[in-house]
C-alpha positions in Angstrom: 13.6 -10.7 10.0 10.7 -9.2 8.0 7.3 -10.7 8.6 5.6 -12.6 5.7 1.9 -12.3 5.0 0.0 -14.4 2.6 0.9 -17.6 0.8 4.4 -19.1 1.2 6.6 -19.1 -1.9 6.1 -22.0 -4.3 9.0 -24.5 -4.2 11.0 -24.2 -7.4 9.3 -21.0 -8.6 11.5 -18.0 -9.4 10.4 -14.7 -7.8 11.6 -11.2 -8.7 12.0 -8.9 -5.7 9.9 -5.8 -6.0 10.3 -3.0 -3.4 7.3 -0.9 -2.8 6.3 2.0 -0.5 2.8 2.2 0.9 1.0 4.7 3.1 -1.4 4.7 6.1 -3.1 8.1 5.5 -5.5 9.0 8.4 -7.5 12.2 8.5 -10.4 13.0 10.8 -10.7 9.4 11.9 -10.8 7.9 8.4 -8.2 6.0 6.4 -7.6 6.9 2.7 -7.4 3.8 0.6 -7.3 3.2 -3.1 -9.6 0.9 -5.1 -7.8 -0.8 -8.0 -10.4 -1.9 -10.6 -8.3 -4.5 -12.4 -7.7 -7.4 -12.4 -10.7 -7.3 -10.0 -11.8 -4.6 -7.6 -9.5 -4.6 -4.6 -9.0 -2.2 -1.8 -5.3 -1.4 -1.2 -3.1 0.9 0.8 -2.0 3.7 -1.6 1.5 3.1 -2.9 3.5 1.0 -5.2 6.8 0.1 -6.7 10.0 2.0 -6.3 11.5 2.7 -9.7 15.2 2.2 -10.4 17.1 5.2 -9.0 14.1 6.4 -7.0 14.0 6.6 -3.2 11.2 4.9 -1.3 10.0 8.3 0.0 9.9 9.8 -3.5 8.0 6.7 -4.8 5.6 7.1 -1.9 4.8 10.7 -2.8 4.4 9.8 -6.5 2.3 6.7 -6.0 0.0 8.3 -3.4 -0.7 11.2 -5.8 -1.3 8.9 -8.8 -3.6 6.6 -6.9 -5.5 9.0 -4.7 -5.0 12.6 -6.1 -3.6 13.7 -2.7 -0.3 15.1 -1.7 1.2 14.0 1.7 3.6 15.3 4.3 5.7 14.0 7.2 6.1 10.3 6.0 7.5 8.1 8.8 8.3 4.4 8.3 6.4 2.3 10.7 7.1 -1.2 9.4 7.5 -3.6 6.6 6.3 -7.0 5.3 6.8 -9.2 2.4 4.5 -11.3 0.4 4.8 -13.7 -2.6 2.3 -13.1 -5.3 1.6 -13.2 -9.0 1.3 -9.7 -10.6 -0.8 -10.2 -13.8 -0.3 -6.7 -15.0 3.5 -7.5 -15.3 3.1 -11.3 -15.9 5.5 -11.6 -13.0 5.8 -13.8 -9.9 7.1 -11.3 -7.3 8.4 -11.2 -3.8 7.0 -7.9 -2.8 8.9 -6.1 0.0 6.3 -3.6 1.3 7.6 -0.6 3.2 4.8 0.9 5.3 4.8 4.6 6.1 2.5 6.7 8.3 1.9 10.1 6.6 -0.6 13.0 6.6 -2.8 13.7 3.6 -2.5 17.4 3.2 -4.0 18.5 -0.1 -6.4 17.0 -2.6 -5.3 18.0 -6.1 -8.2 16.2 -7.9 -9.2 12.6 -8.7 -6.6 9.9 -9.1 -4.6 10.2 -12.3 -3.7 6.5 -12.5 -6.3 4.7 -14.7 -8.5 2.2 -12.9 -8.0 3.7 -9.5 -10.4 5.6 -7.2 -9.9 7.0 -3.7 -12.1 6.0 -0.8 -12.2 7.1 2.9 -13.0 4.3 5.4 -12.9 4.0 9.2 -9.6 2.2 9.9 -11.5 -0.7 11.6 -13.5 -1.3 8.3 -10.3 -1.0 6.2 -8.7 -3.6 8.4 -11.4 -6.0 7.4 -11.8 -5.0 3.7 -8.2 -4.4 2.4 -7.2 -7.0 -0.2 -4.1 -8.4 1.4 -3.4 -9.6 4.9 -0.3 -7.3 5.3 -2.3 -4.2 4.5 -5.1 -5.4 6.9 -2.5 -6.0 9.6 -1.2 -2.4 9.5 -4.7 -0.9 9.2 -5.7 -2.8 12.3 -2.6 -1.6 14.1 -3.6 2.0 13.2 -7.1 1.4 14.3 -5.7 0.2 17.7 -3.5 3.3 17.9 -0.4 1.3 17.5 1.4 2.3 14.2 4.8 0.9 15.1 4.4 -2.8 14.7 
């Protein structure tokens, strides 16, 4: 069973399942996160939705590059969680199935190319307190403790 974080689903509400791939990217004792400006500034693990016909690993590489400007190597899945949320950018109530990977940031190509995003390095302990959803915070805290496989 996949652990749920956040609010339970609303009774009678239809949710669309959205699979996403997200990365824990640690380098020199810091965690690379993305700041999404809209609908309000929120710190997030880099990543996002898997497009139709796309593998989660391919989506992970694409999303990390778009949101941080970095390329990554050696992604390894370390967990998953789900959360029920409203996605205003899509006007969609979603059951997000979040696949979490540990990967190495290897090369910065430039600033994020996705509008409204910026990249930020934080100590994992600080990220575990500041990330915008409890699932992301859980995995950042596990990384801070040195336990990625939870």
